C-alpha positions, -999 to +999 in steps of 0.1 A: -132+702-734-146+706-700-125+705-661-110+677-643-109+668-612-080+659-591-091+621-591-100+624-627-064+648-636-042+619-620-061+592-638-053+608-673-017+616-662-010+581-645-033+556-652-020+532-624-028+557-593-059+533-584-039+505-581-011+523-561-036+532-538-048+501-531-016+492-522-007+524-500-038+513-485-021+480-476+009+494-468-012+512-444-034+487-427+001+465-418+018+493-399-015+499-377-021+465-376+018+463-360+006+493-338-018+472-328+002+448-316+026+465-298-004+485-283-017+446-269+020+438-259+022+470-237-019+467-223-025+504-234-062+495-239-073+533-249-049+525-275-058+493-283-096+502-289-088+534-315-063+513-335-089+486-339-112+517-348-086+525-376-089+493-387-121+486-391-127+520-409-098+510-437-113+472-437-097+444-453-070+442-475-084+412-492-046+390-483-038+362-456-011+375-431+020+375-442+011+369-482 
C-alpha cells in the first residue's frame, strides 16, 4: 500500500469533503460580495478593486443571487 497525499487521505475518510469545499467556496464568495457592497457604499476605491480581484479569482458559484 502506498502513501496518501493529504487530499487523498481526506477523501478516503470523508468522501463528502469535495462537496463541502464547494459550499465553503460559495460562502466565501458571499462574504466577499457583502464586503464589496460595504466598500462601494463607503466609496473606498482601493478596497473595491481588491475585492473585485479576489471575487474574480474565486470564480462564479453558478447560483443566482438570493438563491
